[in-house]
C-alpha positions in Angstrom: 0.0 0.0 0.0 2.8 2.4 0.9 4.8 1.5 -2.1 1.9 2.1 -4.5 1.1 5.4 -2.7 4.7 6.6 -3.1 4.9 5.5 -6.7 1.6 7.3 -7.6 2.9 10.4 -5.9 6.1 10.4 -7.8 4.3 9.8 -11.2 1.7 12.5 -10.6 4.4 15.0 -9.4 6.4 14.3 -12.5 3.3 15.4 -14.5 3.2 18.7 -12.6 0.6 17.9 -9.9 1.4 19.0 -6.4 -0.4 16.1 -4.7 -0.9 14.8 -1.1 -1.7 11.2 -1.0 -2.6 9.5 2.1 -3.5 5.9 2.8 -6.2 4.4 4.9 -6.4 0.8 6.0 -10.0 -0.4 5.9 -9.0 -2.9 8.6 -8.2 0.0 10.9 -10.9 2.4 9.8 -13.8 1.1 7.7 -15.5 4.5 7.3 -15.4 6.1 4.0 -12.6 8.8 3.8 -13.7 12.4 4.4 -12.3 15.6 3.1 -10.6 14.1 0.1 -10.8 14.9 -3.6 -10.2 11.5 -5.1 -10.0 7.9 -3.7 -7.8 5.2 -5.2 -8.9 1.8 -4.0 -6.7 -1.3 -3.9 -9.7 -3.3 -3.0 -13.3 -2.4 -3.6 -14.1 -1.2 -0.2 -16.5 1.8 -0.9 -19.3 2.2 -3.5 -19.7 5.5 -5.4 -22.8 6.2 -3.2 -20.6 6.0 0.0 -18.1 8.6 -1.4 -18.3 12.3 -2.0 -15.7 12.2 -4.6 -14.7 10.2 -7.7 -13.0 6.8 -7.1 -10.7 4.5 -9.1 -9.8 0.9 -8.5 -6.0 0.5 -8.8 -5.5 -3.1 -7.6 -3.3 -4.0 -10.7 -0.6 -1.7 -9.3 -0.1 -4.3 -6.5 1.2 -6.7 -9.1 2.8 -4.2 -11.5 3.5 -0.6 -10.4 3.6 0.4 -14.0 0.4 -1.3 -15.2 -0.3 0.8 -18.3 -4.1 0.4 -18.2 -4.3 1.4 -14.6 -1.9 4.3 -14.9 -3.8 5.6 -18.0 -7.0 5.5 -15.9 -5.3 7.3 -13.1 -4.0 10.0 -15.4 -7.4 10.3 -17.1 -9.4 10.8 -13.9 -6.8 13.2 -12.4 -6.7 15.2 -15.6 -10.5 15.1 -15.9 -11.2 16.5 -12.4 -8.0 18.5 -12.1 -7.1 19.9 -15.5 -4.8 22.5 -14.1 -1.9 21.6 -11.8 -3.4 23.2 -8.6 -3.7 20.2 -6.3 -2.1 20.6 -3.0 
């Protein structure tokens, strides 16, 4: 989980996004995350109706940190919701 988080952080920063990525273990806190702009889910823990922001499943990154289909989806959703590099 931490390795995936750090890898995504580096990839998004390389694209000009000043991001803050936190992780939440559903085993420690099963409540949907609050005060977030986007949720990346390694396992499908929350449905869209439980979240107040977009969500993307990124489980393939556990096997391959550079899974092209998953990364393309990450870039697409980030660019769709945040077209200007203003995340902080």
